C-alpha positions in Angstrom: 0.0 0.0 0.0 1.4 3.4 -0.9 2.0 6.3 1.6 2.5 8.8 -1.2 6.2 7.9 -1.7 6.6 4.2 -1.5 4.8 0.8 -1.0 4.7 -0.2 2.6 2.6 -3.5 2.4 1.6 -5.4 -0.7 -0.1 -8.4 0.9 -3.1 -6.9 2.7 -5.6 -4.1 3.0 -6.6 -3.3 6.7 -8.2 -0.8 8.9 -6.3 1.3 11.6 -6.4 -1.3 14.3 -5.7 -4.2 12.0 -8.6 -6.4 12.9 -10.6 -5.9 9.6 -8.6 -6.8 6.5 -8.1 -8.5 3.2 -5.0 -10.7 3.0 -3.2 -12.4 0.1 -0.3 -14.0 2.0 -1.3 -15.0 5.5 1.3 -17.8 5.2 4.0 -17.8 2.6 2.8 -18.1 -1.0 -0.5 -20.0 0.0 -2.4 -18.4 -3.0 -5.5 -17.7 -0.9 -7.3 -14.4 -0.4 -8.7 -14.1 3.1 -11.4 -11.8 4.4 -11.5 -10.8 8.1 -13.8 -8.5 10.1 -13.5 -7.7 13.8 -10.6 -10.1 14.1 -12.4 -13.2 12.6 -12.0 -14.7 9.2 -15.4 -14.6 7.4 -14.5 -16.1 4.0 -11.6 -17.2 1.9 -11.1 -17.6 -1.9 -8.7 -20.2 -3.3 -8.2 -21.5 -6.9 -11.3 -23.8 -6.7 -13.9 -22.2 -4.4 -15.2 -19.3 -2.3 -15.9 -20.6 1.3 -18.0 -18.7 3.7 -17.6 -19.2 7.4 -20.8 -17.1 8.3 -24.3 -17.2 7.0 -25.2 -15.0 4.1 -28.3 -12.8 4.4 -29.8 -13.2 1.0 -32.4 -10.5 1.8 -29.6 -7.9 1.5 -28.4 -9.2 -1.9 -29.8 -8.0 -5.3 -28.6 -11.2 -7.1 -27.0 -14.5 -6.3 -24.7 -16.4 -8.6 -24.2 -20.1 -8.2 -21.3 -22.1 -9.6 -22.1 -25.8 -10.5 -20.3 -28.5 -12.4 -22.1 -29.9 -15.4 -22.1 -32.8 -17.9 -23.9 -35.8 -19.2 -22.9 -38.2 -16.3 -23.7 -38.0 -12.6 -21.1 -39.6 -10.3 -22.1 -41.5 -7.2 -18.9 -40.2 -5.6 -20.0 -36.6 -4.7 -19.9 -34.2 -1.7 -23.0 -33.2 0.3 -24.4 -30.0 -1.0 -22.6 -30.2 -4.3 -24.5 -28.9 -7.4 -24.4 -30.4 -10.8 -26.2 -29.4 -14.1 -27.1 -32.8 -15.5 -27.4 -32.6 -19.3 -27.6 -36.1 -20.9 -29.5 -36.6 -24.1 -33.1 -35.3 -23.7 -32.9 -33.3 -20.6 -31.2 -30.6 -18.6 -31.7 -30.7 -14.8 -30.1 -28.9 -11.9 -29.2 -31.5 -9.3 -27.9 -31.3 -5.7 -26.2 -34.1 -3.8 -27.5 -35.1 -0.4 -25.2 -37.1 1.9 -28.0 -37.8 4.5 -27.4 -41.4 5.7 -30.5 -43.6 5.3 -29.0 -46.9 6.5 -25.7 -48.5 7.5 -24.1 -51.8 8.4 -21.6 -54.4 7.2 -21.8 -56.5 4.0 -21.4 -60.2 4.6 -21.5 -61.7 1.0 -19.4 -60.8 -2.0 -22.0 -61.3 -4.8 -21.1 -59.4 -7.9 -22.7 -55.9 -8.3 -24.7 -56.3 -5.0 -24.7 -55.2 -1.4 -25.8 -58.1 0.7 -26.3 -57.8 4.5 -28.1 -60.8 5.9 -28.5 -59.0 9.3 -30.6 -56.2 7.7 -34.3 -56.2 8.1 -35.6 -53.1 6.3 -33.8 -52.2 3.1 -37.2 -52.2 1.4 -38.4 -49.4 3.6 -35.2 -47.3 4.1 -33.6 -47.5 0.6 -34.9 -46.4 -2.8 -33.7 -46.9 -6.4 -31.3 -44.1 -7.2 -29.8 -43.8 -3.7 -26.0 -44.2 -3.3 -24.2 -47.1 -1.6 -20.9 -45.9 0.0 -18.3 -48.6 0.8 -16.8 -46.8 3.8 -14.0 -49.4 4.1 -12.6 -48.8 0.5 -14.2 -45.4 0.0 -16.0 -46.4 -3.2 -19.5 -45.6 -4.4 -22.3 -47.0 -6.5 -25.9 -46.2 -7.4 -28.7 -48.5 -6.2 -30.6 -49.9 -9.2 -32.9 -52.2 -7.5 -34.1 -53.0 -3.9 -34.2 -56.8 -4.3 -35.2 -57.5 -0.7 -34.8 -56.4 2.9 -31.2 -57.8 2.8 -30.0 -57.3 -0.8 -29.4 -54.3 -3.1 -28.5 -54.4 -6.7 -25.8 -51.8 -7.7 -24.5 -50.4 -11.0 -21.0 -51.8 -10.2 -19.0 -54.2 -8.1 -18.7 -51.8 -5.1 -18.3 -54.6 -2.4 -15.9 -57.1 -4.0 -14.8 -58.7 -0.6 -18.2 -58.9 1.0 -17.1 -57.8 4.4 -16.9 -54.0 4.0 -18.8 -51.5 6.1 -21.3 -49.3 4.3 -23.6 -46.3 4.4 -26.6 -45.7 2.2 -26.9 -42.0 1.2 -29.8 -40.1 -0.4 -27.7 -39.2 -3.4 -28.6 -36.8 -6.2 -31.9 -34.8 -5.8 -33.4 -33.2 -9.0 -34.3 -29.5 -8.2 -35.5 -27.9 -11.5 -35.6 -28.8 -15.2 -34.7 -26.4 -18.0 -36.6 -26.8 -21.3 -38.2 -30.0 -22.5 -37.4 -33.2 -20.7 -37.7 -36.5 -22.7 -37.0 -39.9 -21.1 -37.6 -43.5 -22.1 -38.8 -46.5 -20.0 -38.1 -50.1 -21.1 -39.1 -52.8 -18.7 -37.3 -55.6 -20.5 -34.0 -54.0 -21.3 -33.5 -50.8 -19.2 -31.8 -50.1 -15.8 -32.9 -47.6 -13.2 -29.7 -45.5 -13.1 -29.8 -41.7 -12.8 -27.7 -41.6 -16.0 -30.2 -43.6 -18.1 -33.5 -42.8 -19.7 -31.8 -41.9 -23.0 -33.7 -44.2 -25.5 -35.5 -47.5 -25.6 -33.2 -50.4 -24.9 -30.3 -50.8 -22.6 -30.0 -47.0 -21.9 -33.7 -46.7 -20.8 -35.0 -46.6 -17.3 -36.5 -49.9 -16.2 -39.5 -48.7 -14.2 -41.9 -45.9 -14.7 -41.9 -44.9 -11.0 -38.2 -44.3 -11.2 -38.7 -42.1 -14.3 -41.4 -40.2 -12.4 -39.0 -39.7 -9.4 -36.4 -38.3 -11.8 -38.8 -35.4 -12.6 -37.7 -32.5 -10.4 -40.0 -30.7 -8.0 -39.9 -27.6 -10.2 -40.7 -28.3 -13.9 -39.4 -25.7 -16.3 -40.7 -27.3 -19.6 -42.8 -30.0 -21.0 -42.0 -33.5 -19.8 -42.4 -36.7 -22.0 -42.1 -40.1 -20.4 -42.1 -42.6 -23.3 -43.0 -46.0 -22.0 -42.3 -49.1 -24.2 -44.9 -51.8 -25.0 -44.8 -54.2 -22.1 -46.5 -55.1 -18.8 -45.2 -53.1 -15.8 -45.9 -54.6 -12.4 -45.8 -51.5 -10.3 -48.0 -49.0 -8.6 -47.5 -45.4 -9.6 -47.6 -42.2 -7.4 -47.2 -38.7 -8.9 -46.7 -36.0 -6.3 -44.6 -33.0 -5.6 -44.3 -31.7 -9.2 -44.9 -28.0 -9.7 -44.8 -26.6 -13.3 -43.3 -23.1 -13.6 -45.4 -22.2 -16.7 -47.9 -23.6 -19.1 -46.2 -27.1 -19.2 -47.5 -30.6 -19.1 -46.1 -33.9 -17.8 -47.1 -36.6 -20.3 -46.9 -40.4 -19.8 -46.9 -41.7 -23.3 -47.7 -45.4 -23.8 -47.0 -47.5 -26.9 -49.8 -48.8 -29.1 -50.2 -52.4 -30.1 -51.4 -53.0 -33.7 -54.2 -55.5 -33.8 -55.0 -55.2 -37.5 -52.6 -53.6 -40.0 -53.5 -50.8 -42.4 -56.9 -51.5 -44.0 -58.9 -49.5 -46.6 -62.5 -48.5 -46.2 -65.1 -48.4 -48.9 -67.4 -46.1 -47.1 -69.3 -45.6 -43.8 -71.4 -43.1 -41.9 -70.5 -40.3 -39.5 -73.6 -41.2 -37.3 -76.7 -39.3 -36.5 -79.1 -38.4 -33.7 -79.8 -42.0 -32.7 -77.0 -43.8 -34.6 -73.3 -44.3 -34.1 -70.6 -44.0 -36.7 -69.6 -46.9 -39.0 -66.7 -47.8 -41.1 -67.4 -50.3 -44.0 -65.0 -52.5 -46.0 -65.9 -54.2 -49.3 -64.9 -57.8 -48.4 -65.2 -59.9 -45.2 -62.2 -58.2 -43.6 -63.0 -58.8 -39.9 -63.6 -61.7 -37.7 -67.0 -60.9 -36.1 -66.7 -59.3 -32.6 -62.9 -59.8 -32.7 -62.4 -56.0 -32.4 -65.2 -55.2 -29.9 -64.0 -52.5 -27.5 -60.7 -51.9 -29.3 -59.7 -48.7 -31.1 -59.7 -47.6 -34.7 -57.0 -45.1 -35.8 -57.3 -43.3 -39.1 -54.0 -42.8 -40.8 -52.5 -39.3 -40.8 -52.7 -39.2 -44.6 -56.1 -40.8 -45.0 -58.3 -39.5 -47.8 -60.8 -37.5 -45.7 -59.0 -34.6 -44.1 -61.4 -34.4 -41.1 -60.5 -38.0 -40.1 -56.8 -37.8 -40.4 -55.1 -39.1 -37.2 -58.4 -39.6 -35.3 -58.7 -42.4 -32.7 -62.1 -43.8 -31.7 -63.3 -46.7 -29.6 -65.0 -49.5 -31.5 -68.3 -50.7 -30.0 -68.7 -53.9 -32.1 -67.9 -55.4 -35.5 -69.3 -57.9 -38.0 -67.4 -59.2 -41.0 -67.5 -55.9 -43.0 -68.5 -53.1 -40.6 -67.0 -51.5 -37.5 -69.6 -49.7 -35.3 -68.0 -47.0 -33.2 -68.9 -45.7 -29.8 -69.5 -42.1 -31.0 -70.0 -40.0 -34.1 -67.3 -38.9 -36.6 -66.8 -35.4 -37.9 -67.3 -36.7 -41.5 -68.4 -39.8 -43.4 -65.6 -42.2 -44.2 -65.2 -42.6 -48.0 -63.8 -45.1 -50.4 -60.0 -45.0 -49.9 -59.8 -43.9 -46.3 -57.2 -46.0 -44.4 -57.1 -47.1 -40.8 -55.5 -49.5 -38.4 -57.0 -51.2 -35.3 -55.0 -50.8 -32.1 -55.0 -51.3 -28.3 -52.8 -49.8 -25.7 -49.6 -51.9 -25.5 -48.3 -50.3 -22.3 -50.0 -52.1 -19.4 -49.8 -51.4 -15.7 -50.7 -54.2 -13.3 -50.4 -54.5 -9.5 -49.2 -57.8 -8.0 -50.0 -56.7 -4.5 -53.1 -55.2 -2.9 -52.6 -51.5 -2.3 -55.6 -49.2 -2.5 -54.5 -47.6 -5.8 -52.5 -48.7 -8.8 -52.2 -45.0 -9.7 -52.3 -42.0 -7.4 -52.1 -38.5 -8.8 -51.3 -35.5 -6.5 -49.7 -33.3 -9.2 -51.4 -31.1 -11.7 -51.0 -30.8 -15.5 -50.6 -34.6 -16.0 -51.6 -36.4 -19.2 -51.8 -40.2 -19.9 -51.9 -41.5 -23.5 -52.3 -45.0 -24.8 -52.0 -46.9 -21.4 -54.0 -49.9 -20.1 -54.6 -50.2 -16.4 -55.3 -53.8 -15.6 -54.9 -54.6 -11.9 -54.8 -58.3 -11.2 -55.3 -58.3 -7.4 -58.3 -56.9 -5.5 -57.4 -54.1 -3.0 -57.5 -54.9 0.7 -60.3 -52.5 1.3 -62.0 -53.1 -2.0 -61.7 -49.5 -2.9 -60.4 -47.5 -5.9 -57.5 -48.4 -8.2 -57.2 -45.0 -10.0 -57.2 -42.0 -7.7 -56.7 -38.3 -8.7 -56.6 -35.5 -6.2 -55.2 -32.9 -8.5 -56.4 -30.6 -11.3 -55.8 -30.7 -15.0 -55.4 -34.5 -15.3 -56.2 -35.9 -18.7 -56.5 -39.5 -20.0 -56.5 -40.1 -23.8 -57.0 -43.5 -25.5 -56.6 -45.3 -22.2 -58.2 -48.7 -21.2 -59.3 -49.2 -17.6 -60.0 -52.9 -17.3 -61.6 -54.4 -14.1 -61.2 -58.1 -13.8 -61.3 -58.4 -10.0 -63.8 -57.2 -7.5 -63.6 -53.7 -6.0 -65.9 -50.9 -4.9 -64.5 -48.1 -7.0 -62.6 -48.1 -10.3 -61.6 -44.4 -10.7 -62.0 -41.8 -8.0 -61.9 -38.1 -8.9 -61.6 -36.5 -5.4 -62.6 -33.2 -4.0 -60.9 -30.1 -5.5 -59.7 -32.2 -8.4 -60.5 -31.8 -12.1 -60.0 -34.5 -14.7 -60.9 -35.4 -18.2 -60.9 -38.4 -20.5 -61.1 -38.7 -24.3 -61.8 -41.9 -26.3 -61.2 -44.0 -23.2 -62.7 -47.4 -22.3 -63.8 -48.5 -18.9 -64.6 -52.2 -18.9 -65.9 -54.3 -16.0 -65.6 -58.1 -16.6 -66.0 -59.6 -13.1 -69.4 -60.7 -11.8 -70.2 -60.8 -8.1 -72.8 -59.5 -5.7 -70.6 -56.6 -4.4 -71.3 -53.0 -5.1 -69.2 -51.4 -7.8 -68.9 -47.8 -9.1 -66.9 -47.5 -12.3 -66.2 -43.8 -11.7 -66.8 -42.1 -8.4 -67.0 -38.3 -8.5 -66.5 -35.8 -5.7 -65.3 -33.1 -8.2 -65.3 -32.1 -11.8 -65.0 -34.7 -14.6 -65.4 -34.4 -18.4 -65.5 -37.7 -20.3 -65.5 -37.2 -24.1 -66.5 -40.0 -26.4 -65.8 -42.6 -23.7 -67.2 -46.1 -23.4 -68.2 -47.1 -19.8 -69.2 -50.7 -20.1 -70.4 -53.0 -17.4 -71.4 -56.7 -17.8 -74.4 -57.0 -15.5 -77.4 -54.9 -14.3 -77.5 -56.7 -11.0 -77.7 -58.1 -8.5 -76.2 -55.2 -6.5 -78.4 -52.1 -6.5 -75.3 -50.0 -6.2 -73.7 -51.4 -9.4 -73.3 -48.0 -11.1 -71.5 -46.7 -14.1 -70.9 -43.2 -12.8 -71.7 -42.2 -9.2 -71.7 -38.5 -8.4 -72.0 -37.1 -4.8 -70.9 -34.4 -2.4 -70.5 -31.7 -5.0 -69.2 -33.9 -7.8 -69.9 -32.6 -11.4 -70.2 -34.6 -14.6 -70.1 -33.0 -18.0 -70.1 -35.8 -20.6 -69.5 -35.0 -24.2 -70.7 -38.0 -26.3 -69.9 -41.6 -25.5 -71.9 -44.6 -24.3 -72.7 -46.0 -20.8 -73.9 -49.6 -21.1 -75.1 -52.5 -18.9 -75.3 -51.2 -15.3 -77.9 -51.3 -12.6 -77.7 -47.4 -12.8 -76.0 -45.8 -15.7 -75.5 -42.5 -14.0 -76.5 -41.8 -10.3 -76.6 -38.3 -8.9 -76.6 -38.4 -5.1 -76.3 -35.8 -2.2 -75.8 -32.6 -4.3 -74.0 -34.3 -7.1 -74.8 -32.9 -10.5 -74.5 -33.6 -14.2 -75.4 -31.9 -17.5 -75.0 -32.8 -21.1 -74.0 -30.4 -23.9 -76.5 -28.5 -26.1 -79.1 -30.7 -27.8 -78.2 -29.0 -31.1 -74.8 -30.8 -31.2 -75.4 -34.5 -32.1 -71.8 -35.3 -31.8 -72.0 -34.7 -28.0 -75.1 -36.8 -27.5 -74.7 -39.4 -24.8 -76.0 -43.0 -25.3 -77.2 -44.8 -22.2 -78.1 -48.3 -23.0 -79.1 -51.7 -21.6 -79.2 -50.5 -17.9 -81.8 -51.3 -15.3 -82.1 -47.5 -14.8 -80.4 -45.1 -17.2 -80.2 -42.0 -14.9 -81.1 -41.7 -11.2 -81.1 -38.7 -8.9 -81.8 -38.4 -5.1 -81.0 -36.2 -2.1 -80.6 -33.1 -4.1 -78.8 -34.7 -7.0 -79.5 -33.1 -10.4 -79.0 -34.3 -14.0 -79.9 -31.8 -16.7 -80.2 -33.9 -19.8 -81.0 -30.9 -22.1 -82.5 -33.5 -24.4 -79.1 -34.7 -25.5 -79.3 -38.2 -24.1 -80.3 -41.2 -26.3 -81.8 -44.1 -24.4 -82.0 -47.7 -25.7 -82.8 -51.0 -24.0 -83.1 -49.7 -20.4 -85.8 -51.0 -18.1 -86.3 -47.4 -16.8 -84.7 -44.4 -18.5 -85.0 -41.9 -15.7 -85.8 -42.0 -11.9 -85.8 -38.9 -9.7 -87.0 -40.8 -6.6 -90.4 -39.3 -6.8 -91.8 -42.1 -4.6 -89.2 -41.4 -1.8 -88.5 -38.7 0.7 -85.3 -37.4 -0.8 -86.0 -36.1 -4.2 -83.6 -35.5 -7.0 -84.2 -34.0 -10.5 -83.7 -35.5 -13.9 -84.9 -33.4 -16.8 
């Protein structure tokens, strides 16, 4: 520092009493800048980092800059609090490493790529896929790719070669926020649940859909696409803790199975006031009833522009004609081409939880997925539950082969929609069953809600609406239930304008088409077509608790 004539100290700047200063040479040639106030070092800057020894009051700062490493590959060997901008193919996500210890012990078997501890009792409850196994004897690390049992973890490398090392299980990398579009792939037969996977179908895909969901950060800064390969996935899905930062959607995209390859129509009908659409072929193209409750998909380049790319549920077929659940926007003509498909991505539960799918996050879309639980729940309740808004199902198949009380539950404060979906009940018993249970807002568009018996249970209902639930169907068909739609305890429903035939609802082959009681209301607006019901409408006029249908 100069005194006007010469430099007196070139290693520090300090105040008069010397207890507040900036030093560049506290010890000889250490290459560290140190910052002291009131006799105490508060921070120091070296060649790699700025370390603070006191808390920073961010309320006093106008902006904060953060330094993070980045790249396509996450390392299991990281430091607690470390940041990393993970940017493999298809996504860019800011991650932070947590070294919180979830479990610990000593390995006692040297199985390749595994951590085995026969004294453990709770790996299945304390450890999750994606956590980090730390060999504290050798100071080596690996990602957990499967929790095989309470005593065995599958890892992405041979981290415990001797089988007698001590270990800790760490939380590992936590996704914080995504930047731009996130696209990942799930392949049950070939993938592996490693944080560095999800790149494409095959060996670099994730193995389970739940792990792919868990890789979505809490803050979503772009559209998310989870592409799920054609296969049966034995897992129960939970979506929660995802908050979009803009007008973004998280899409779970299934894979379609082709049941009949491209076929050419010779004509057909778009449908009318009391008739449903048809597609006709010249020769005996179909096996009768082989394509009942499957989907027809018009090719993107089919002759009729209004039909290009459309998907519709097939009600039934004979040798030359497909009859659809709903109307079409135009008549099929000679030369229109189509395929017949079903959802090839199937979710099935092998245990008995209450829900095979739980949704507690908004802006979620499901496309081309079949939900086919194989085990009845312990309480007999719902298997699809949504407690969030802006949830949409497209071309999905909800198959019920085992007894339960509720198939899909749209809970209070939620809002959901479904387009060209199929709900199908195939089991027969004396228990009550509600295909769709509404405590909130639900819009089914061109959906087929098909039961298989009108009795013996009086509460065997296609759609049950209660406690403020609201139903706004747009087209579709409700078939073979004790009650097609039942409005109870201030539940309400209304159809669209009677002037729009394409939004007319068909209610068929039920004991009672529409029922209402205890303040329930169904405003049909003349846009319901009844056929084959024992009673079309019942507003409980003979009881004490009246509803209204009209």
